[in-house]
C-alpha positions as a Python dict, from the first residue, in 0.01 Angstrom:
ca = {
    (1, 'M'): (0, 0, 0),
    (2, 'S'): (-345, 97, 131),
    (3, 'D'): (-603, -60, 201),
    (4, 'L'): (-840, 222, 102),
    (5, 'L'): (-751, 181, -264),
    (6, 'V'): (-677, -197, -353),
    (7, 'N'): (-971, -344, -611),
    (8, 'S'): (-884, -639, -683),
    (9, 'Q'): (-732, -1013, -600),
    (10, 'H'): (-432, -873, -743),
    (11, 'G'): (-384, -559, -533),
    (12, 'H'): (-465, -225, -687),
    (13, 'L'): (-536, -155, -1050),
    (14, 'T'): (-516, 239, -1099),
    (15, 'A'): (-776, 434, -1271),
    (16, 'S'): (-585, 511, -1564),
    (17, 'Q'): (-491, 143, -1623),
    (18, 'R'): (-869, 56, -1645),
    (19, 'V'): (-1002, 296, -1899),
    (20, 'P'): (-1104, 112, -2188),
    (21, 'A'): (-873, 56, -2470),
    (22, 'I'): (-1150, 240, -2729),
    (23, 'A'): (-1088, 572, -2500),
    (24, 'R'): (-713, 521, -2435),
    (25, 'P'): (-575, 713, -2740),
    (26, 'F'): (-810, 1010, -2649),
    (27, 'V'): (-627, 1066, -2310),
    (28, 'S'): (-352, 1277, -2291),
    (29, 'E'): (-56, 1131, -2038),
    (30, 'R'): (-153, 1453, -1797),
    (31, 'A'): (-546, 1350, -1807),
    (32, 'A'): (-380, 1017, -1689),
    (33, 'R'): (-156, 1072, -1413),
    (34, 'T'): (-456, 1336, -1301),
    (35, 'L'): (-731, 1098, -1329),
    (36, 'D'): (-508, 836, -1126),
    (37, 'L'): (-486, 1190, -842),
    (38, 'V'): (-886, 1223, -887),
    (39, 'E'): (-910, 829, -780),
    (40, 'K'): (-647, 817, -550),
    (41, 'F'): (-811, 1147, -357),
    (42, 'V'): (-1182, 1045, -365),
    (43, 'E'): (-1104, 651, -234),
    (44, 'E'): (-915, 801, 60),
    (45, 'E'): (-1035, 1105, 149),
    (46, 'C'): (-1357, 1205, 1),
    (47, 'I'): (-1541, 881, 93),
    (48, 'P'): (-1449, 849, 442),
    (49, 'A'): (-1566, 1221, 473),
    (50, 'D'): (-1934, 1135, 378),
    (51, 'A'): (-2008, 1051, 704),
    (52, 'V'): (-1815, 1336, 859),
    (53, 'Y'): (-2026, 1613, 650),
    (54, 'L'): (-2347, 1419, 686),
    (55, 'R'): (-2317, 1477, 1089),
    (56, 'Q'): (-2163, 1820, 1051),
    (57, 'I'): (-2471, 1895, 889),
    (58, 'G'): (-2689, 1878, 1175),
    (59, 'E'): (-3034, 1754, 1191),
    (60, 'T'): (-3306, 2010, 1205),
    (61, 'I'): (-3403, 2148, 905),
    (62, 'Q'): (-3314, 2500, 1030),
    (63, 'Q'): (-2931, 2335, 1087),
    (64, 'R'): (-2949, 2177, 771),
    (65, 'F'): (-3032, 2474, 522),
    (66, 'N'): (-2764, 2703, 714),
    (67, 'S'): (-2488, 2490, 752),
    (68, 'H'): (-2148, 2492, 559),
    (69, 'P'): (-1939, 2181, 676),
    (70, 'Q'): (-1621, 2271, 757),
    (71, 'V'): (-1476, 1926, 567),
    (72, 'I'): (-1575, 2044, 298),
    (73, 'E'): (-1326, 2364, 298),
    (74, 'D'): (-1064, 2157, 427),
    (75, 'L'): (-1145, 1886, 165),
    (76, 'K'): (-1157, 2167, -140),
    (77, 'A'): (-781, 2270, 23),
    (78, 'K'): (-658, 1959, -26),
    (79, 'A'): (-824, 1922, -396),
    (80, 'K'): (-593, 2254, -488),
    (81, 'K'): (-263, 2167, -319),
    (82, 'L'): (-336, 1827, -553),
    (83, 'G'): (-452, 2061, -891),
    (84, 'L'): (-778, 1879, -836),
    (85, 'W'): (-968, 2179, -892),
    (86, 'N'): (-1201, 2331, -1228),
    (87, 'M'): (-1163, 2006, -1409),
    (88, 'F'): (-1506, 2015, -1601),
    (89, 'L'): (-1440, 2301, -1821),
    (90, 'P'): (-1329, 2211, -2152),
    (91, 'K'): (-1026, 2322, -2294),
    (92, 'N'): (-1195, 2332, -2670),
    (93, 'H'): (-1418, 2592, -2531),
    (94, 'F'): (-1287, 2813, -2193),
    (95, 'K'): (-981, 2911, -2125),
    (96, 'E'): (-1070, 2888, -1748),
    (97, 'G'): (-1041, 2547, -1689),
    (98, 'A'): (-831, 2318, -1636),
    (99, 'G'): (-777, 2189, -1978),
    (100, 'F'): (-891, 1841, -1996),
    (101, 'S'): (-1155, 1769, -2252),
    (102, 'N'): (-1513, 1616, -2239),
    (103, 'L'): (-1363, 1267, -2287),
    (104, 'E'): (-1094, 1339, -1999),
    (105, 'Y'): (-1315, 1507, -1767),
    (106, 'G'): (-1604, 1241, -1758),
    (107, 'L'): (-1334, 982, -1721),
    (108, 'M'): (-1269, 1198, -1357),
    (109, 'A'): (-1634, 1244, -1333),
    (110, 'E'): (-1719, 888, -1265),
    (111, 'Y'): (-1504, 895, -983),
    (112, 'L'): (-1617, 1213, -844),
    (113, 'G'): (-1967, 1011, -879),
    (114, 'K'): (-1887, 759, -610),
    (115, 'S'): (-1855, 1001, -343),
    (116, 'R'): (-2135, 1279, -189),
    (117, 'V'): (-1866, 1547, -116),
    (118, 'A'): (-1615, 1475, -380),
    (119, 'S'): (-1720, 1736, -684),
    (120, 'E'): (-1785, 1983, -431),
    (121, 'A'): (-1485, 1954, -297),
    (122, 'T'): (-1288, 1977, -638),
    (123, 'N'): (-1536, 2248, -758),
    (124, 'C'): (-1704, 2032, -1008),
    (125, 'A'): (-2048, 2029, -897),
    (126, 'A'): (-2370, 2070, -996),
    (127, 'P'): (-2527, 2324, -1043),
    (128, 'D'): (-2221, 2522, -1042),
    (129, 'T'): (-2060, 2343, -1353),
    (130, 'G'): (-2293, 2421, -1611),
    (131, 'N'): (-2407, 2801, -1497),
    (132, 'M'): (-1977, 2851, -1494),
    (133, 'E'): (-2006, 2716, -1819),
    (134, 'V'): (-2292, 2964, -1934),
    (135, 'I'): (-2127, 3279, -1759),
    (136, 'A'): (-1763, 3159, -1938),
    (137, 'K'): (-1917, 3090, -2272),
    (138, 'Y'): (-2187, 3382, -2305),
    (139, 'G'): (-2118, 3609, -2017),
    (140, 'S'): (-1987, 3962, -2093),
    (141, 'E'): (-1672, 4041, -1921),
    (142, 'Q'): (-1844, 4223, -1630),
    (143, 'Q'): (-2063, 3921, -1564),
    (144, 'K'): (-1743, 3706, -1584),
    (145, 'R'): (-1545, 3939, -1343),
    (146, 'R'): (-1882, 3986, -1084),
    (147, 'W'): (-1973, 3593, -1087),
    (148, 'L'): (-1726, 3371, -1280),
    (149, 'D'): (-1459, 3445, -1094),
    (150, 'P'): (-1590, 3401, -747),
    (151, 'L'): (-1732, 3065, -883),
    (152, 'L'): (-1423, 2957, -1017),
    (153, 'D'): (-1263, 3009, -703),
    (154, 'G'): (-1509, 2851, -477),
    (155, 'K'): (-1586, 3156, -277),
    (156, 'I'): (-1967, 3139, -361),
    (157, 'R'): (-2225, 2883, -509),
    (158, 'S'): (-2529, 2908, -754),
    (159, 'A'): (-2856, 2825, -876),
    (160, 'F'): (-3016, 2739, -1190),
    (161, 'L'): (-3383, 2800, -1216),
    (162, 'M'): (-3553, 2663, -1508),
    (163, 'T'): (-3864, 2454, -1483),
    (164, 'E'): (-4207, 2602, -1309),
    (165, 'P'): (-4455, 2394, -1100),
    (166, 'Q'): (-4771, 2532, -1288),
    (167, 'V'): (-4675, 2441, -1642),
    (168, 'A'): (-4539, 2128, -1815),
    (169, 'S'): (-4199, 2213, -1792),
    (170, 'S'): (-4020, 1928, -2010),
    (171, 'D'): (-4151, 2140, -2284),
    (172, 'A'): (-3942, 2438, -2192),
    (173, 'T'): (-4143, 2655, -2475),
    (174, 'N'): (-4402, 2651, -2205),
    (175, 'I'): (-4202, 2820, -1946),
    (176, 'E'): (-4380, 3139, -1805),
    (177, 'M'): (-4178, 3350, -1598),
    (178, 'S'): (-4210, 3708, -1734),
    (179, 'I'): (-3880, 3909, -1778),
    (180, 'K'): (-4004, 4264, -1928),
    (181, 'R'): (-3774, 4520, -2033),
    (182, 'D'): (-3859, 4884, -1792),
    (183, 'G'): (-3558, 5126, -1890),
    (184, 'D'): (-3239, 5062, -1801),
    (185, 'S'): (-3348, 4752, -1591),
    (186, 'Y'): (-3580, 4396, -1612),
    (187, 'I'): (-3860, 4322, -1439),
    (188, 'L'): (-3936, 3939, -1354),
    (189, 'N'): (-4264, 3790, -1231),
    (190, 'G'): (-4358, 3470, -1198),
    (191, 'Q'): (-4252, 3106, -978),
    (192, 'K'): (-3991, 2848, -973),
    (193, 'W'): (-3954, 2497, -879),
    (194, 'W'): (-3683, 2242, -863),
    (195, 'S'): (-3411, 2535, -819),
    (196, 'S'): (-3115, 2347, -731),
    (197, 'G'): (-2861, 2502, -509),
    (198, 'A'): (-3101, 2757, -395),
    (199, 'G'): (-3066, 2658, -42),
    (200, 'D'): (-2724, 2653, 14),
    (201, 'P'): (-2616, 2969, 233),
    (202, 'R'): (-2340, 3037, 16),
    (203, 'C'): (-2543, 3061, -278),
    (204, 'E'): (-2553, 3420, -470),
    (205, 'I'): (-2672, 3359, -791),
    (206, 'Y'): (-2943, 3245, -987),
    (207, 'I'): (-2921, 3200, -1361),
    (208, 'V'): (-3332, 3201, -1467),
    (209, 'L'): (-3485, 3120, -1772),
    (210, 'G'): (-3775, 3358, -1863),
    (211, 'K'): (-4010, 3490, -2121),
    (212, 'T'): (-3882, 3812, -2293),
    (213, 'D'): (-4120, 3802, -2597),
    (214, 'P'): (-4395, 3558, -2567),
    (215, 'N'): (-4561, 3674, -2882),
    (216, 'N'): (-4276, 3623, -3087),
    (217, 'P'): (-4387, 3380, -3421),
    (218, 'V'): (-4054, 3182, -3357),
    (219, 'K'): (-4129, 2994, -3049),
    (220, 'Y'): (-3796, 2947, -2952),
    (221, 'K'): (-3692, 3312, -2943),
    (222, 'Q'): (-3912, 3380, -2687),
    (223, 'Q'): (-3706, 3297, -2385),
    (224, 'S'): (-3412, 3486, -2262),
    (225, 'V'): (-3134, 3398, -1973),
    (226, 'I'): (-3063, 3666, -1685),
    (227, 'L'): (-2881, 3680, -1393),
    (228, 'V'): (-3034, 3753, -1060),
    (229, 'P'): (-2829, 3850, -688),
    (230, 'H'): (-3012, 3600, -471),
    (231, 'N'): (-3112, 3928, -248),
    (232, 'T'): (-3264, 4105, -496),
    (233, 'P'): (-3620, 4249, -329),
    (234, 'G'): (-3905, 4044, -430),
    (235, 'I'): (-3798, 3689, -459),
    (236, 'T'): (-3930, 3440, -218),
    (237, 'I'): (-3786, 3111, -114),
    (238, 'H'): (-4112, 2908, -15),
    (239, 'R'): (-3960, 2583, 57),
    (240, 'M'): (-3721, 2319, -22),
    (241, 'L'): (-3857, 1983, -218),
    (242, 'S'): (-3750, 1642, -120),
    (243, 'V'): (-3704, 1382, -369),
    (244, 'F'): (-3838, 1016, -179),
    (245, 'G'): (-3797, 1235, 161),
    (246, 'Y'): (-3433, 1350, 102),
    (247, 'D'): (-3370, 1726, 106),
    (248, 'D'): (-3008, 1767, -10),
    (249, 'A'): (-2930, 2023, 224),
    (250, 'P'): (-2764, 2226, 199),
    (251, 'H'): (-2819, 2301, -121),
    (252, 'G'): (-3173, 2216, -163),
    (253, 'H'): (-3398, 2233, -453),
    (254, 'G'): (-3620, 2575, -366),
    (255, 'H'): (-3951, 2665, -478),
    (256, 'I'): (-3946, 2996, -506),
    (257, 'T'): (-4135, 3312, -639),
    (258, 'F'): (-4075, 3671, -800),
    (259, 'N'): (-4319, 3964, -723),
    (260, 'N'): (-4181, 4251, -960),
    (261, 'V'): (-3794, 4164, -882),
    (262, 'R'): (-3595, 4388, -1033),
    (263, 'V'): (-3228, 4365, -1202),
    (264, 'P'): (-3032, 4563, -1431),
    (265, 'A'): (-3025, 4513, -1810),
    (266, 'T'): (-2641, 4467, -1815),
    (267, 'N'): (-2743, 4079, -1633),
    (268, 'M'): (-2936, 3980, -1966),
    (269, 'V'): (-2676, 3712, -2065),
    (270, 'L'): (-2604, 3732, -2462),
    (271, 'G'): (-2921, 3924, -2558),
    (272, 'E'): (-3279, 3885, -2562),
    (273, 'G'): (-3442, 3579, -2730),
    (274, 'R'): (-3122, 3405, -2702),
    (275, 'G'): (-3211, 3184, -2394),
    (276, 'F'): (-3298, 2827, -2587),
    (277, 'E'): (-2954, 2876, -2741),
    (278, 'I'): (-2787, 2891, -2395),
    (279, 'I'): (-2992, 2618, -2204),
    (280, 'Q'): (-2894, 2377, -2454),
    (281, 'G'): (-2533, 2481, -2448),
    (282, 'R'): (-2577, 2441, -2109),
    (283, 'L'): (-2716, 2103, -2088),
    (284, 'G'): (-2499, 1907, -2328),
    (285, 'P'): (-2190, 1865, -2165),
    (286, 'G'): (-2396, 1870, -1807),
    (287, 'R'): (-2613, 1550, -1929),
    (288, 'I'): (-2264, 1387, -1990),
    (289, 'H'): (-2075, 1482, -1631),
    (290, 'H'): (-2437, 1319, -1490),
    (291, 'A'): (-2418, 1035, -1700),
    (292, 'M'): (-2052, 936, -1606),
    (293, 'R'): (-2099, 1046, -1239),
    (294, 'S'): (-2393, 779, -1250),
    (295, 'I'): (-2121, 499, -1371),
    (296, 'G'): (-1972, 584, -1099),
    (297, 'A'): (-2221, 576, -854),
    (298, 'A'): (-2300, 218, -1018),
    (299, 'E'): (-1960, 85, -934),
    (300, 'K'): (-2007, 162, -580),
    (301, 'A'): (-2309, 14, -589),
    (302, 'L'): (-2165, -264, -702),
    (303, 'E'): (-1850, -281, -505),
    (304, 'W'): (-2141, -273, -160),
    (305, 'F'): (-2297, -617, -332),
    (306, 'L'): (-1963, -790, -399),
    (307, 'A'): (-1878, -685, -16),
    (308, 'R'): (-2209, -800, 90),
    (309, 'I'): (-2204, -1184, -97),
    (310, 'N'): (-1866, -1193, 49),
    (311, 'D'): (-1978, -1128, 432),
    (312, 'E'): (-1903, -1435, 586),
    (313, 'R'): (-2122, -1326, 866),
    (314, 'K'): (-2443, -1356, 679),
    (315, 'K'): (-2512, -1704, 516),
    (316, 'P'): (-2886, -1753, 419),
    (317, 'F'): (-2964, -2125, 431),
    (318, 'G'): (-2626, -2214, 516),
    (319, 'E'): (-2422, -2059, 253),
    (320, 'M'): (-2276, -1735, 174),
    (321, 'L'): (-2461, -1514, -114),
    (322, 'N'): (-2140, -1580, -355),
    (323, 'K'): (-2255, -1973, -330),
    (324, 'H'): (-2645, -1871, -440),
    (325, 'G'): (-2646, -1896, -814),
    (326, 'I'): (-2885, -1570, -895),
    (327, 'M'): (-2675, -1373, -708),
    (328, 'L'): (-2359, -1444, -928),
    (329, 'E'): (-2591, -1363, -1222),
    (330, 'R'): (-2665, -997, -1116),
    (331, 'V'): (-2324, -945, -1047),
    (332, 'A'): (-2219, -1077, -1400),
    (333, 'R'): (-2514, -877, -1560),
    (334, 'S'): (-2405, -581, -1369),
    (335, 'R'): (-2080, -587, -1522),
    (336, 'I'): (-2182, -604, -1840),
    (337, 'E'): (-2444, -321, -1819),
    (338, 'I'): (-2175, -83, -1650),
    (339, 'D'): (-1918, -133, -1885),
    (340, 'A'): (-2138, -109, -2196),
    (341, 'A'): (-2335, 214, -2042),
    (342, 'R'): (-1952, 304, -1981),
    (343, 'L'): (-1858, 282, -2386),
    (344, 'A'): (-2177, 460, -2455),
    (345, 'V'): (-2127, 794, -2261),
    (346, 'L'): (-1723, 778, -2355),
    (347, 'N'): (-1861, 775, -2729),
    (348, 'A'): (-2074, 1060, -2665),
    (349, 'A'): (-1764, 1280, -2455),
    (350, 'I'): (-1571, 1233, -2816),
    (351, 'K'): (-1864, 1327, -3041),
    (352, 'I'): (-1867, 1637, -2840),
    (353, 'D'): (-1484, 1717, -2870),
    (354, 'E'): (-1494, 1657, -3208),
    (355, 'S'): (-1803, 1910, -3275),
    (356, 'D'): (-1970, 2036, -3021),
    (357, 'A'): (-2294, 1919, -2799),
    (358, 'K'): (-2538, 2030, -3093),
    (359, 'G'): (-2333, 1764, -3279),
    (360, 'A'): (-2352, 1493, -3048),
    (361, 'L'): (-2740, 1490, -3029),
    (362, 'K'): (-2812, 1154, -3039),
    (363, 'E'): (-2511, 1029, -2845),
    (364, 'I'): (-2660, 1234, -2588),
    (365, 'A'): (-2959, 1143, -2568),
    (366, 'E'): (-2879, 750, -2589),
    (367, 'V'): (-2662, 828, -2261),
    (368, 'K'): (-2953, 1026, -2065),
    (369, 'V'): (-3177, 721, -2152),
    (370, 'L'): (-2959, 429, -2095),
    (371, 'V'): (-2734, 544, -1767),
    (372, 'P'): (-2980, 639, -1538),
    (373, 'E'): (-3189, 282, -1614),
    (374, 'V'): (-2842, 110, -1544),
    (375, 'N'): (-2769, 284, -1275),
    (376, 'L'): (-3074, 225, -1054),
    (377, 'T'): (-3091, -144, -1205),
    (378, 'V'): (-2751, -223, -1027),
    (379, 'I'): (-2836, -15, -723),
    (380, 'D'): (-3107, -221, -680),
    (381, 'R'): (-2961, -535, -689),
    (382, 'A'): (-2738, -394, -425),
    (383, 'I'): (-3028, -320, -223),
    (384, 'Q'): (-3194, -663, -278),
    (385, 'A'): (-2899, -867, -140),
    (386, 'Y'): (-2855, -590, 159),
    (387, 'G'): (-3233, -674, 244),
    (388, 'G'): (-3379, -414, 554),
    (389, 'A'): (-3054, -314, 551),
    (390, 'G'): (-3055, -199, 224),
    (391, 'V'): (-3349, 32, 237),
    (392, 'S'): (-3261, 184, 543),
    (393, 'Q'): (-3001, 449, 640),
    (394, 'D'): (-2758, 169, 762),
    (395, 'T'): (-2603, 177, 391),
    (396, 'P'): (-2609, 459, 137),
    (397, 'L'): (-2762, 261, -123),
    (398, 'A'): (-3131, 396, -47),
    (399, 'S'): (-3028, 757, -45),
    (400, 'M'): (-2872, 658, -377),
    (401, 'Y'): (-3138, 487, -553),
    (402, 'S'): (-3310, 833, -436),
    (403, 'N'): (-3038, 1023, -627),
    (404, 'G'): (-3049, 797, -900),
    (405, 'R'): (-3395, 802, -980),
    (406, 'T'): (-3430, 1179, -1072),
    (407, 'M'): (-3175, 1153, -1364),
    (408, 'R'): (-3457, 982, -1544),
    (409, 'I'): (-3616, 1333, -1477),
    (410, 'V'): (-3349, 1642, -1467),
    (411, 'D'): (-3235, 1757, -1794),
    (412, 'G'): (-3499, 1646, -2015),
    (413, 'P'): (-3736, 1326, -1886),
    (414, 'D'): (-3671, 1012, -2080),
    (415, 'E'): (-3998, 1054, -2257),
    (416, 'V'): (-3853, 1353, -2455),
    (417, 'H'): (-3481, 1234, -2519),
    (418, 'L'): (-3663, 910, -2662),
    (419, 'L'): (-3916, 1082, -2847),
    (420, 'Q'): (-3642, 1308, -3020),
    (421, 'L'): (-3478, 967, -3085),
    (422, 'G'): (-3752, 768, -3258),
    (423, 'R'): (-3822, 1077, -3431),
    (424, 'N'): (-3469, 1119, -3563),
    (425, 'E'): (-3430, 745, -3634),
    (426, 'N'): (-3771, 714, -3845),
    (427, 'K'): (-3663, 979, -4079),
    (428, 'R'): (-3421, 705, -4188),
    (429, 'G'): (-3715, 491, -4259),
    (430, 'P'): (-3817, 582, -4631),
    (431, 'A'): (-3475, 570, -4727),
    (432, 'H'): (-3423, 171, -4584),
    (433, 'K'): (-3791, 115, -4728),
    (434, 'K'): (-3632, 231, -5081),
    (435, 'R'): (-3338, 2, -4997),
    (436, 'L'): (-3445, -271, -4906),
    (437, 'E'): (-3705, -273, -5262),
    (438, 'A'): (-3428, -216, -5492),
    (439, 'Q'): (-3261, -532, -5273),
    (440, 'R'): (-3556, -736, -5323),
    (441, 'A'): (-3601, -682, -5654),
    (442, 'K'): (-3279, -715, -5782),
    (443, 'G'): (-3255, -1064, -5551),
    (444, 'L'): (-3583, -1141, -5810),
    (445, 'D'): (-3346, -1037, -6095),
    (446, 'L'): (-3050, -1267, -5989),
    (447, 'C'): (-3323, -1550, -5955),
    (448, 'R'): (-3393, -1533, -6330),
    (449, 'Q'): (-3061, -1485, -6423),
    (450, 'Y'): (-2973, -1836, -6240),
    (451, 'G'): (-3285, -2002, -6416),
    (452, 'I'): (-3470, -1993, -6084),
    (453, 'E'): (-3877, -1890, -6091),
    (454, 'P'): (-3841, -1577, -5894),
    (455, 'K'): (-4076, -1595, -5595),
    (456, 'D'): (-4253, -1363, -5313),
    (457, 'P'): (-4290, -1527, -4972),
    (458, 'L'): (-4513, -1240, -4840),
    (459, 'Y'): (-4754, -1389, -5116),
    (460, 'L'): (-4778, -1739, -5016),
    (461, 'G'): (-4513, -1876, -5254),
    (462, 'K'): (-4693, -1728, -5569),
    (463, 'S'): (-4482, -1659, -5864),
    (464, 'V'): (-4391, -1284, -5933),
    (465, 'G'): (-4581, -1365, -6281),
    (466, 'G'): (-4900, -1416, -6059),
    (467, 'T'): (-4900, -1785, -6170),
    (468, 'S'): (-5000, -1987, -5797),
    (469, 'K'): (-4765, -2248, -5712),
    (470, 'L'): (-4963, -2370, -5368),
}
């Protein structure tokens, strides 16, 4: 057995063997076999290739944003031969995908999250996954043939343009990008940032959210989604934004302006005023993908943590770190938190499979908040164990922390999901108040039936009749 797969004191326990018991009834035999292939591909091919990928990108800005590492194409060829391609499109909604459920792909996405290159190598990388879902679910046949087919083949890449620097984009109704009809075309004006994927030299299509009807009294019908080829006149990419100094080259996060950008009217997706419907359909499953990749990152951080505390060369105060109780407590807490977060994500995936993303709003919001916090906590513990090496480029931990921190912002910041959850949970308040009052009243009646003087502890022992017993 390859040392690259050994993951326990007993040798290797396969990914399918480690699927949580509560999820096993929802995993087909085919998905279980594919899950084991994904694990083997990531551990033996992708993670070792991460170092090659980083070297092939280059060092200068010009090199980094004009590169396409050959190792990616080599891995893609291997992935296709193994049948590890487009696993993300859920079988309940898309004929173009590999036929797995959200739960089954979620389990696979965890392993993809352990490597920088694995998601792209299997054509399961954001933002392409969400963009392909949009075109597959809402696009016309013309749009599918022009853009979806090459995306599914991994021949091109795409970008998703939603947020804007001049407004509070956490509330998407604030979006100001203008989309105006002009004959058989639409004209776009405005700016976007955090346009993930726009820096990639293979990016050929932008999916853009803007306003076609800013005066519509229904604020959720003001927006539309339109497809914009990257080389359309009037588009300017001003810069690539960095995350804690990491620029995510070659894909990047672009700050882009549109100046009288004209595209055919046939590029409108689904129809004017359907933008919110489209982006909500896009973001639901995408949040599950992000969450499961984050679980994989947390697992990878824990692996690095365990490797460090078992390094015989490093003995602070004369003992290996695994002899220091505080480290073992951190390991234990990490194990508990990762396992609990995984179950929450799988539950959300099952909920989506049973209905759709709209039917799983609560569960999706829960994991959108919970998982990034768990991921960051586990990575932070691993960084602490490595000391100076943990915050340097000598381990992947600093980069992982940077990427993990963005997950508390992308696809809706924590505050939006917490507010939604809190409001919906609070709607149960009146019913709970009524039930508790009814239970209290029944308890007082039972006291009388048993010959016990009823008292209300909230009124300092006064009897229900009002006579003080103090």
